[in-house]
C-alpha positions as CSV (number, residue, x, y, z in Angstrom):
1,M,-1.4,28.8,-41.4
2,T,1.2,31.1,-42.7
3,R,2.2,30.4,-46.3
4,P,5.7,30.7,-47.6
5,L,5.1,33.8,-49.7
6,D,2.5,35.6,-47.5
7,G,3.3,39.3,-47.6
8,V,5.1,39.1,-51.0
9,T,3.6,41.2,-53.8
10,V,4.1,40.3,-57.4
11,V,3.3,42.7,-60.3
12,T,3.1,41.0,-63.6
13,L,2.7,42.2,-67.2
14,E,2.0,38.8,-68.7
15,H,0.1,36.9,-71.3
16,A,-0.2,33.4,-72.7
17,I,1.3,30.7,-70.5
18,A,4.9,31.0,-69.4
19,A,4.6,34.0,-67.2
20,P,1.1,33.3,-66.0
21,F,2.0,29.8,-65.0
22,C,5.0,31.1,-63.1
23,T,3.0,33.7,-61.2
24,R,0.1,31.4,-60.5
25,Q,2.5,29.1,-58.6
26,L,3.8,32.1,-56.7
27,A,0.1,32.8,-55.8
28,D,-0.3,29.2,-54.7
29,L,2.4,29.9,-52.1
30,G,0.6,32.9,-50.8
31,A,1.9,35.8,-52.9
32,R,-0.3,38.7,-53.8
33,V,-0.2,38.7,-57.7
34,I,-1.5,41.8,-59.5
35,K,-2.0,41.0,-63.1
36,V,-1.9,44.1,-65.4
37,E,-4.1,43.6,-68.5
38,R,-5.0,45.6,-71.4
39,P,-8.4,47.3,-71.1
40,G,-11.3,45.7,-73.0
41,V,-9.2,42.7,-74.2
42,G,-6.9,41.5,-71.3
43,D,-4.5,38.7,-71.6
44,F,-5.0,37.3,-75.1
45,A,-5.2,33.8,-73.6
46,R,-8.7,34.7,-72.3
47,A,-9.8,34.3,-76.0
48,Y,-8.2,31.0,-76.9
49,D,-11.5,29.1,-76.4
50,E,-14.6,29.0,-74.3
51,R,-14.4,25.4,-73.0
52,V,-14.8,26.1,-69.3
53,Q,-18.2,27.7,-68.6
54,G,-17.5,30.2,-71.3
55,M,-13.9,30.9,-70.3
56,A,-10.6,29.7,-71.9
57,S,-9.1,26.4,-70.7
58,H,-5.5,27.9,-70.7
59,F,-6.6,31.0,-68.8
60,V,-8.4,29.3,-65.9
61,W,-5.5,26.9,-65.4
62,T,-2.9,29.5,-65.1
63,N,-4.6,32.5,-63.4
64,R,-6.4,31.6,-60.3
65,S,-5.7,33.5,-57.1
66,K,-4.7,36.7,-58.9
67,E,-6.1,40.2,-59.0
68,S,-6.8,41.7,-62.5
69,L,-6.0,45.4,-63.0
70,T,-6.8,46.8,-66.5
71,L,-4.3,49.5,-67.5
72,D,-3.2,50.8,-70.8
73,V,0.5,50.8,-70.1
74,K,1.2,53.2,-73.0
75,H,-1.3,55.8,-71.8
76,P,0.3,58.8,-69.9
77,A,-1.9,58.2,-66.9
78,A,-0.5,54.6,-66.6
79,R,3.0,55.8,-65.6
80,P,2.1,57.0,-62.1
81,V,0.0,53.9,-61.5
82,L,2.9,51.6,-62.4
83,A,5.3,53.7,-60.4
84,R,3.0,53.4,-57.3
85,L,2.5,49.7,-57.8
86,L,6.3,49.1,-57.9
87,E,6.8,51.0,-54.6
88,D,5.2,48.1,-52.8
89,A,6.2,45.3,-55.1
90,D,8.7,42.6,-54.3
91,V,8.8,41.0,-57.8
92,L,8.1,42.3,-61.3
93,V,7.4,39.6,-64.0
94,Q,7.0,40.3,-67.6
95,N,6.8,38.3,-70.9
96,L,5.9,41.2,-73.3
97,A,7.2,41.4,-76.8
98,P,11.0,41.7,-77.0
99,G,12.1,45.2,-75.9
100,A,8.6,46.3,-74.8
101,A,9.3,46.4,-71.1
102,A,12.5,48.4,-71.6
103,R,10.6,50.9,-73.7
104,L,8.1,51.3,-70.9
105,G,10.9,52.1,-68.4
106,L,10.5,48.7,-66.7
107,S,13.9,47.3,-67.2
108,F,15.9,46.2,-64.1
109,E,18.5,48.8,-65.0
110,A,15.8,51.6,-65.0
111,L,14.2,50.4,-61.8
112,H,17.0,49.2,-59.6
113,E,18.3,52.5,-58.2
114,K,14.8,53.5,-57.1
115,H,13.7,50.0,-56.0
116,P,16.9,48.3,-54.9
117,R,15.0,45.4,-53.3
118,L,12.9,44.7,-56.4
119,I,13.4,41.4,-58.3
120,V,12.8,41.7,-62.0
121,C,12.0,38.5,-64.0
122,D,12.0,38.9,-67.8
123,I,10.7,35.8,-69.8
124,S,11.4,35.7,-73.5
125,G,11.8,33.3,-76.3
126,Y,15.5,33.6,-76.8
127,G,17.0,35.9,-74.0
128,D,17.9,39.5,-74.1
129,D,21.0,39.3,-76.3
130,G,22.4,37.3,-79.1
131,P,21.2,37.1,-82.8
132,Y,17.7,35.8,-81.9
133,R,16.9,38.4,-79.2
134,D,14.2,40.1,-81.2
135,K,12.8,37.0,-82.8
136,K,9.2,36.2,-81.9
137,A,8.7,32.9,-80.2
138,Y,5.7,30.7,-79.6
139,D,5.6,27.3,-77.9
140,L,5.6,25.1,-81.0
141,L,8.4,27.2,-82.6
142,I,10.6,26.7,-79.4
143,Q,9.7,23.0,-79.4
144,S,11.1,22.9,-83.0
145,E,14.1,25.2,-82.4
146,S,15.2,23.2,-79.3
147,G,15.3,19.9,-81.2
148,F,12.3,18.5,-79.3
149,L,10.4,17.8,-82.6
150,S,13.4,15.9,-83.9
151,V,13.0,13.1,-81.3
152,T,9.2,13.2,-80.9
153,G,6.7,11.6,-83.2
154,S,7.0,8.7,-85.7
155,D,9.4,7.7,-88.4
156,A,7.0,9.3,-90.9
157,E,6.8,12.7,-89.2
158,P,7.5,14.7,-86.1
159,A,4.9,15.5,-83.5
160,K,4.6,18.4,-81.0
161,A,3.8,17.8,-77.4
162,G,0.1,17.9,-76.6
163,C,0.5,20.6,-74.0
164,S,2.6,23.8,-74.0
165,I,5.8,22.2,-72.9
166,A,8.1,25.0,-73.9
167,D,6.0,27.6,-72.1
168,I,5.7,25.3,-69.0
169,S,9.5,24.7,-68.9
170,A,10.1,28.5,-69.0
171,G,7.4,29.2,-66.4
172,M,8.9,26.6,-64.0
173,Y,12.4,28.0,-64.3
174,A,11.1,31.5,-63.8
175,Y,9.2,30.4,-60.7
176,S,12.2,28.5,-59.1
177,S,14.5,31.4,-60.0
178,I,12.2,33.9,-58.3
179,L,12.2,31.8,-55.2
180,A,15.9,31.6,-55.3
181,A,16.2,35.4,-55.8
182,L,13.9,36.0,-52.8
183,L,16.2,33.7,-50.7
184,Q,19.2,35.6,-52.0
185,R,17.6,39.0,-51.2
186,G,17.1,37.8,-47.6
187,K,20.8,37.5,-47.4
188,T,22.0,40.5,-49.3
189,G,19.0,42.9,-49.0
190,K,19.2,43.5,-52.7
191,G,17.0,42.6,-55.6
192,S,18.3,41.0,-58.8
193,R,17.4,40.5,-62.4
194,I,16.4,37.1,-63.9
195,D,16.5,36.5,-67.6
196,V,14.6,33.3,-68.5
197,S,14.7,32.1,-72.1
198,M,12.2,29.5,-73.4
199,L,14.9,28.1,-75.7
200,E,17.3,27.6,-72.9
201,S,14.7,26.1,-70.6
202,M,13.8,23.5,-73.4
203,V,17.4,22.7,-74.2
204,E,18.0,21.9,-70.6
205,W,15.2,19.4,-70.8
206,M,16.7,17.9,-73.9
207,G,19.9,16.9,-72.1
208,F,19.5,13.2,-72.6
209,P,19.0,13.2,-76.4
210,M,21.8,15.8,-76.7
211,Y,24.3,13.6,-74.8
212,Y,23.1,10.6,-76.6
213,A,24.1,12.3,-79.8
214,F,27.4,13.6,-78.4
215,E,30.3,14.3,-80.8
216,G,28.3,13.5,-83.8
217,A,26.8,10.2,-82.7
218,A,23.4,9.3,-84.2
219,P,20.6,11.0,-82.2
220,P,17.7,9.0,-80.7
221,P,15.2,8.0,-83.5
222,R,11.5,9.2,-83.3
223,A,9.8,6.3,-81.7
224,G,6.2,7.4,-81.2
225,A,5.0,6.4,-77.7
226,A,7.8,3.9,-77.3
227,H,11.2,4.7,-75.8
228,A,13.8,5.5,-78.4
229,T,16.8,3.9,-76.5
230,I,15.3,1.4,-74.1
231,Y,13.3,-1.7,-75.0
232,P,10.8,-3.1,-74.3
233,Y,9.3,0.3,-73.2
234,G,6.1,1.6,-74.6
235,P,2.7,0.5,-75.9
236,F,1.8,-3.1,-76.8
237,P,-1.5,-4.5,-78.0
238,A,-3.5,-7.1,-76.1
239,S,-6.6,-8.7,-77.5
240,D,-8.9,-5.9,-76.3
241,G,-6.7,-2.7,-76.2
242,T,-3.3,-1.4,-75.4
243,V,-1.0,-1.8,-72.4
244,M,1.9,0.5,-71.6
245,L,4.8,-1.1,-70.0
246,G,8.5,-0.4,-69.3
247,L,11.6,-2.3,-68.3
248,Q,14.7,-0.6,-66.8
249,N,17.2,-3.3,-66.1
250,E,18.3,-6.9,-66.6
251,R,16.5,-8.2,-63.5
252,E,13.3,-6.9,-64.8
253,W,14.1,-8.4,-68.2
254,G,14.5,-11.8,-66.7
255,A,11.3,-11.5,-64.8
256,F,9.4,-10.3,-67.9
257,C,10.6,-13.4,-69.8
258,K,9.8,-15.8,-67.0
259,S,6.5,-14.5,-65.6
260,V,4.9,-12.4,-68.3
261,L,5.9,-14.1,-71.6
262,E,6.4,-17.5,-69.9
263,R,9.5,-18.1,-71.9
264,P,12.4,-18.0,-69.4
265,A,15.0,-19.1,-71.9
266,L,14.4,-15.9,-73.9
267,A,16.3,-13.9,-71.2
268,A,19.6,-15.5,-72.3
269,D,19.0,-15.2,-76.1
270,E,22.0,-13.4,-77.5
271,R,19.8,-11.1,-79.5
272,F,18.2,-9.7,-76.3
273,A,20.9,-10.2,-73.7
274,S,21.3,-6.5,-73.0
275,N,19.4,-3.4,-73.5
276,T,21.6,-2.3,-76.3
277,R,20.9,-5.6,-78.1
278,R,17.2,-5.5,-77.5
279,V,17.1,-2.0,-79.0
280,A,19.1,-3.3,-82.0
281,H,16.7,-6.2,-82.4
282,R,13.5,-4.4,-81.3
283,G,11.5,-5.6,-84.4
284,E,12.1,-9.2,-83.6
285,L,11.4,-8.8,-79.9
286,R,8.3,-6.8,-80.6
287,A,6.9,-9.7,-82.7
288,V,7.5,-12.1,-79.8
289,I,5.7,-9.8,-77.3
290,V,2.8,-9.1,-79.6
291,Q,2.3,-12.8,-80.3
292,A,2.3,-13.6,-76.5
293,F,-0.2,-10.8,-75.7
294,A,-2.5,-11.6,-78.6
295,S,-4.4,-14.3,-76.7
296,M,-4.7,-12.2,-73.5
297,T,-6.9,-9.4,-72.4
298,M,-5.4,-6.1,-71.1
299,A,-6.5,-7.2,-67.6
300,Q,-4.6,-10.5,-68.0
301,V,-1.5,-8.8,-69.2
302,V,-1.6,-6.3,-66.4
303,E,-2.1,-9.1,-63.8
304,R,1.1,-10.8,-65.0
305,L,3.0,-7.6,-65.2
306,E,2.0,-6.7,-61.6
307,A,2.9,-10.2,-60.4
308,A,6.3,-9.8,-62.0
309,Q,6.7,-6.2,-60.6
310,I,7.0,-4.8,-64.1
311,A,6.0,-1.2,-64.4
312,N,2.8,-0.6,-66.4
313,A,0.1,2.0,-67.0
314,S,-3.2,2.6,-68.6
315,V,-3.4,4.7,-71.8
316,N,-5.8,7.2,-70.4
317,D,-7.6,10.1,-72.1
318,M,-8.5,13.3,-70.5
319,H,-11.9,12.0,-69.2
320,D,-10.1,9.2,-67.5
321,V,-7.7,11.6,-65.8
322,W,-10.5,13.7,-64.5
323,N,-11.8,10.5,-62.8
324,H,-8.5,9.0,-61.9
325,P,-8.9,6.8,-58.8
326,Q,-5.4,7.6,-57.4
327,L,-6.1,11.4,-57.5
328,K,-9.5,10.9,-56.0
329,A,-8.1,8.6,-53.2
330,R,-5.5,11.1,-52.3
331,G,-8.0,14.0,-52.1
332,R,-6.1,16.0,-54.8
333,W,-9.2,17.9,-56.1
334,T,-10.7,21.1,-54.7
335,E,-12.8,23.8,-56.1
336,V,-12.2,27.4,-57.2
337,A,-14.5,30.2,-58.1
338,T,-14.6,31.8,-61.6
339,P,-16.8,34.4,-63.2
340,G,-18.7,31.5,-64.8
341,G,-19.2,29.6,-61.6
342,P,-17.1,27.1,-59.5
343,I,-14.9,24.7,-61.3
344,P,-12.7,21.8,-60.1
345,A,-9.0,22.4,-59.6
346,L,-6.0,20.2,-58.9
347,L,-4.2,21.1,-55.7
348,P,-0.5,21.9,-56.4
349,P,1.8,19.0,-56.5
350,G,4.0,18.6,-53.4
351,T,1.7,17.9,-50.4
352,T,2.7,19.5,-47.1
353,E,1.1,19.8,-43.7
354,A,3.0,23.1,-43.1
355,Y,0.4,25.2,-44.9
356,A,-2.6,25.0,-47.2
357,P,-2.0,26.3,-50.8
358,R,-3.9,29.4,-51.8
359,M,-6.9,28.4,-54.2
360,D,-8.7,31.6,-54.8
361,A,-10.9,32.7,-57.7
362,V,-9.9,33.1,-61.4
363,P,-10.5,36.9,-61.9
364,G,-12.7,38.5,-64.4
365,L,-11.0,41.1,-66.7
366,G,-10.5,44.3,-64.6
367,E,-12.4,42.8,-61.6
368,N,-10.0,44.3,-59.1
369,T,-9.1,47.6,-60.9
370,D,-11.1,50.0,-58.6
371,A,-10.0,48.3,-55.4
372,I,-6.3,48.3,-56.4
373,L,-6.4,51.9,-57.5
374,Q,-8.2,53.0,-54.4
375,G,-5.7,51.1,-52.2
376,L,-2.9,53.0,-54.0
377,G,-4.6,56.3,-53.2
378,W,-6.7,57.2,-56.2
379,T,-10.2,58.5,-55.4
380,R,-13.4,57.2,-57.1
381,E,-13.5,60.5,-59.1
382,D,-9.9,59.9,-60.3
383,I,-10.7,56.3,-61.3
384,A,-13.9,57.5,-63.2
385,S,-11.8,60.1,-65.1
386,M,-9.1,57.5,-65.9
387,R,-11.8,55.1,-67.2
388,S,-13.4,57.7,-69.4
389,A,-9.9,58.6,-70.8
390,G,-9.3,54.9,-71.7
391,A,-6.4,54.6,-69.4
392,I,-8.0,51.7,-67.4
């Protein structure tokens, strides 16, 4: 079946997570993604760890279905290669150090006249102007700068997200913005420039706590795994472990009191008669819930929660997720090739019968260099000469 981005070529100068996650999703939809990497080293995320058959966990996650071209972009021989690549490209993505792409002649302004249909997506920590434009940015630093750490963790100390949430948010906005730019180009015939900032991506995701603290109001407190402004919502101990549950409205609160706690009169207690009051008296209410659950197993608590139609979940670790029965029942796992052998891979979220997502191999460093250059017109002798000169 035809995929949405079949025939679209993406050239990417990328490293770490934000840009690779963006372009991997474009590849999922059928785009040809040519990943330009430094000779001998490659994307530095290749060296983060060796947890997946000798390969890095971040890298195998964000780089399947791509072609790896090793090219020293500062070498004189690289300029004609990049120029030839861009002649056939629809999209250029980069998340190099601030200003690096412009110094290489790869800014939208430098390319637009010659390549009027080219879409250029620049991903950076803070955007291309303003006082922070040249400031280095990594995921944890953006989590901090965006205020995420101020609302995450416990009373004692903040905690970062356990995955690269700032990189992921920027990658998602780059991905959706490129799709929008392709649609716009279909109407106007012209490419455009996209400037994605990790800070702005994360601040967008911080909309709820920002508005909660509107006009100087107190911000949400750090509440660990509990919800800062809804209660009861979070982890509660049973006799043999922890149950995660959440209430969203007064109907559920009444059902929780009647069928789970078996104390229907509690629903009308003035201390707990609204979410605002329950949050204000969360310590007292938590003591009531903990006492009720103390004599029950997790299975018994969940049975009551299910009967009352109260949302609940298991507190899973990564091994539990690999074996999650819902993912297995829905057939969400497939297999992709890698230089170290086949590995399981989750199919992209958003199932459709219109097409099958592309789930091709994770490339070895420079695996596709010769094939790409030959396709661009370089001979075997040319390629050998470029390799001996250190250009590829």
